[in-house]
N, C-alpha and C positions, 0 to 999 in steps of 0.2 A: 439171476435177480428175482427177488419173490414176486408173484402175482398179487397184484393190491385186489384187497375185498372191500367192498361199501354196500351198507344196510340202508335200505329207501322204502318208499313206497309206491305200490304201482299206482299211474295217473292215467294209460290207457293201455288195452288189451284188443283192440279193434281189429289189427292186424293180423295175420295168421302165422303165428311162429315166434312173433316179437310183442315186448310189452315194453311201454316206456317208464321209467321208474327214476322220479325226484325224491336226488340224493340232499340234505340239509346238513349242512358244518357251521357251526359256532366258534368264532374266537373273539379274543379281545384286540380291540383297536391299538396299535399300537401308541398313538398319541393318546388320544381321549379317553382311554381305557376305558370303553364301553363295551359292551357285547354285542357283535355284530352276528346278523343270521343269513348266509349266503345259499340258494341253493343250486343245481343244475340237473340238467335231465341228461338222463343215459339211453340209450335203446339196448334193450337184450336180448338175448335167444332164448327161448321159452318152447322147446322141442315139443311138449306134449300138453300147449296151449291150457296147464292148468292153474295158473295163477288172474285173479280177476282183479277189477280195481277194488283198492284200499288195501291190500293184503301186504302185509309186511314181509321185504324179501332179502335175500343178500346175491349181491353182484358181484362175479370174479372175472377180471381182465383175462382175455384170449387173444388170438390170433383174427385177424378182420374176418366176419364170416360173410358181410354185404358192405356195400357203401357206408353206411352207417351204425354198424353193429361192429362194437369191440368187447361183447361183455355178455358173460352166461350167466344163468340165475342157478346158483349153489344149492340153497335151498330157504322155506320161508324163515323169517326171524324171528 
């Protein structure tokens, strides 16, 4: 099964080797046909601490690194 790749914006870089990425998705509501925006935060592994708040990044699914980290940063988007 292929690994999922998501793109989003870094919202926090306060932790060592970890960033928080806000991923927004848009879809049409099935009944009302209105465009709905939903967002979710993911914690991703950033080994070199090179990404800062506001950076656009792409993250990829991986094996669990810690209790909350299941994503790694691939490249900046």
